[in-house]
Structure formats: structure tokens, C-alpha cells
C-alpha angles and dihedrals in degrees: 000000000000130000133209130178117226141170122229102177098144126060090228089059090052091052092049091047092052091048089054097046095047089066092068127079098208126086118272123183135186121216126197115169106312094339123100124187137172108268090218093060115090091192091050091053092050089054088065127080097259093183088078129061114276127209118229114206115197117196098208135078093211098064105109092120091055092048089052091053091048093056089087088067095052 
């Protein structure tokens, strides 16, 4: 498992993030405080407080390409 911290303050960023994560077969979660949602669910993401940094947890060891794509949200 690998973790990355991102910001998704704009709705356009959320849409782009979901489009990226849906292309991967492994499980990806977002954590904000005590809340955990599926990173591939746009409704789940909007239930989080997107004004604060969010932690992405990737349940795969072979995810360097995804982490590279997520750097734009750092």
C-alpha cells in the first residue's frame, strides 16, 4: 500500500481525479479525518471536506504510474 496527499478544491479537479482512478483495477481509497470513501466514486468524494488535504491510499505496489499522474493534485 502507498499513500499520497492531494487537494481537490475544485469540482473540475474531482472529475479529472475520478477519470484517472477509474482506469486502474486495484482498490484506491480517499481518507479525510475519520471518513473513508472509494476514490472511484464521484459522489463519495463530494461527501468529503474537499477544502482540506485528502490522503489517497493505493492498495498496490505497482502503482508508480498512478502516483505520477496524481502529482498534479499535490
